[in-house]
Structure formats: structure tokens, C-alpha cells
N, C-alpha and C positions, 0 to 999 in steps of 0.2 A: 569435504570442504571445497568451496569454489576456487577456481584458478584465479590468481592475482594478476591483473593487467595494469601495469603502471601507467599513470597519466602523463608522465614526462620521460623523455629520452634518458635524462640523468637526474638522480635525486638532488634535492636541495640540501646544501650543507649549511649548518648553523653553528655558531660558537658564541659563548659568553665569556668576555674577558674584562679586565680592568678598563674603566673609562678614562682614557688619557686626557679628555677635555673637561673632566670634573674638577672644578677649582674650589668648590666649597664643601665637598663631601656629601652632597644631597643625592647624587646619582653616581654611585661608585662603579657600577657595572654597565657594560655595553653589549648589545646583541647585534650580531652580523649574520646576514643571510647571503649565501653565494648561490646564484642561479646561473647555470651555463647559458651562453648565447644561444646554443642549440635548443634549449628548453624554455626560453623566456616567452615566446609566443604560445607554446603549449600551456604554460602556467597561466597566462592571460585567458586562454580558452577554458581552462579548468575552472577559474574563478567565475567566468560567465555561466558555465553550466552549474556550478555550485549555487549561484544566486537563485536558481530555479528549484533547488532542493529544499522545499519548505519544511520537510520532515527533519532536516538537520539544523534548523534555526534553534539557537539557545540564547538565554539571557546572559548578559555580561556587563561589567562595569568599565566605563572609560572616563577620562578626565575631560570636563567641559572647560576649556580655556577662557571662554567669554565670561561665564558665571563663577569660575574658580571653584568648582565643586565636582565631585564624582557623581555621574549619572548612570542609570541602568538602561541599556538598549538591547534590542535583539540583534543577533549576528551569528557568525560562524567561527568555530574553533578549527584551526589547522594545527595538528599535533605531529610531533616527531619524537624520536628516541635518541638517547645519548648517554654520555657518561662524564664524570669529572676527571680531568687530567691535571697534570703538573702545571699547565699553562692556562687552565680554565675549563669550563664545561664545553662540550662539543658533541655533535651528532648529525643526524640526517632526517629529512622529511621525505618519505616515499609515498606519494599520493596515489590512491587507486583511481583508475579511469572512471569517469561518470559518463554513461551513455548520452549521446545527443538526444534531446527531447524536441519534437516538432513544435513550432511556434503556436499551433492551434491546439496543442494538447492541454488538458486540464491539470496535468501533473508537472 
């Protein structure tokens, strides 16, 4: 198995809790991501490298606010692991480093 090289100095922490701003019951949960100040520029660089990883493009659905309908687009999934706890679901996202690709590379 290959050695794991993390893309960020610190993992991203995520949590799902009750949405305290939900007044009508339509959006009862809220997702929060915590990215350390030390890792934010590393995360931005990771996303730029990910954009060039065409083999990782997947289809997914998002909401089109203009036409008020769900549409299917290509994009990238960023996954993490976690668990349910007494105060909501929580976990972390530990991204693997993507090597830099030269601008003139066909990959």
C-alpha cells in the first residue's frame, strides 16, 4: 500500500447539527466545516489541483435557483468520515496530496 501524504497541515473538521435558523422546518439540519488558518491556502491549492484531475470528475445533482429545479452537472466529491454523537454527526476530511501537474501537461 502506498504511503499517505496529507494535502493539508490539519484535517478539515465537519459537523451536522440542528439548524437554529430554520423557521419553517424545511431545512432542519446545518453543515459546518472548520478549516484551520494554517490550512486554508493549502485547501485552495488542493482545489486548484483537483480541478485538473479529469479522471475524478463525477456527475451530481445541484439546485438551480434561477429555474427552481434540480439539474445534473459534472463535478468533484470531497468525502470524509465521521460518526453520530449525542449532539449531532461529526467527523473529519483528510485529503490526500495531489502532485503538481505542469501547465503544459496533457494530464
